[in-house]
C-alpha positions in Angstrom: 164.0 -140.5 64.1 166.2 -137.8 63.8 165.9 -135.0 60.6 169.1 -136.6 59.3 167.9 -140.1 59.6 164.9 -139.0 57.2 166.3 -136.9 55.1 168.5 -139.8 53.8 165.9 -142.2 54.2 163.5 -140.1 51.8 166.9 -139.9 49.2 167.3 -143.5 50.0 164.1 -144.4 48.8 163.7 -141.8 45.6 167.1 -143.6 44.3 165.4 -146.9 44.7 162.3 -145.8 42.8 164.0 -143.4 40.4 162.1 -145.2 36.9 158.7 -144.4 38.7 159.8 -140.9 39.4 161.4 -140.5 35.9 157.8 -141.9 34.4 155.5 -139.7 36.5 157.6 -137.0 35.9 157.4 -137.6 31.8 154.1 -138.5 31.9 153.3 -134.8 33.3 155.6 -133.2 30.9 153.3 -134.9 28.5 149.8 -133.7 29.9 151.6 -130.2 29.8 152.9 -131.1 26.4 149.8 -131.7 24.8 147.6 -128.7 27.1 149.9 -126.4 25.4 149.2 -128.1 21.7 145.7 -128.2 21.4 145.6 -124.2 22.7 148.0 -124.1 19.9 145.6 -125.9 17.2 142.4 -123.5 18.8 144.4 -120.8 18.3 145.2 -121.6 14.9 141.7 -123.2 13.9 140.3 -119.5 15.4 143.0 -117.7 13.1 142.1 -120.1 9.7 138.2 -119.4 10.3 138.7 -115.5 10.2 140.8 -116.0 6.9 137.9 -118.1 5.1 135.4 -115.7 6.3 138.0 -112.6 4.8 138.0 -114.6 1.8 134.4 -115.6 1.2 134.0 -111.1 2.0 136.3 -110.9 -0.9 135.2 -113.2 -3.3 131.7 -111.6 -2.9 132.8 -108.3 -3.5 135.2 -109.4 -7.0 131.8 -111.5 -8.0 130.0 -108.3 -7.4 132.8 -105.7 -8.8 132.6 -108.5 -11.9 128.7 -107.8 -12.4 129.2 -103.8 -12.1 131.8 -103.9 -15.0 129.3 -106.5 -17.2 126.7 -103.9 -17.0 128.9 -100.6 -17.4 130.4 -102.4 -20.3 127.2 -103.3 -21.5 126.8 -102.1 -25.2 123.4 -100.5 -25.3 124.4 -98.5 -21.7 127.5 -97.0 -24.2 125.7 -96.6 -27.1 122.9 -94.8 -24.7 125.8 -92.6 -23.8 127.4 -91.8 -26.7 123.5 -90.7 -28.0 122.2 -88.9 -25.1 125.5 -87.7 -23.2 127.8 -86.5 -25.9 125.3 -86.3 -28.7 126.5 -88.5 -31.4 125.0 -90.2 -33.8 125.5 -93.3 -36.4 126.7 -92.5 -40.0 124.5 -93.3 -42.7 125.2 -94.8 -46.0 127.5 -91.5 -47.8 128.3 -90.2 -44.2 130.5 -93.3 -43.8 134.1 -93.4 -44.1 136.7 -96.1 -44.8 140.0 -95.7 -43.9 142.9 -97.9 -45.5 145.9 -98.9 -43.9 
């Protein structure tokens, strides 16, 4: 068999089975698409996990700041600072002055 007849025979066979070849190519394309989407899904999942960890860290820092703010604004602490550092005293009786608008 010569090379020309072999080439022609291959082309005729491909033409005859074009549906099968099309289905094979579609399956390969589908498989590659599944691999690509799986990879993208894993990357997005890792990004989501990092963002969730960052959110949890920021929430914990926020809670600590709220606790610190409450501790600093506590009335007895403010009163203690006024008395010790600023030498302020609470006025009694005649020392009180009422300002009216």
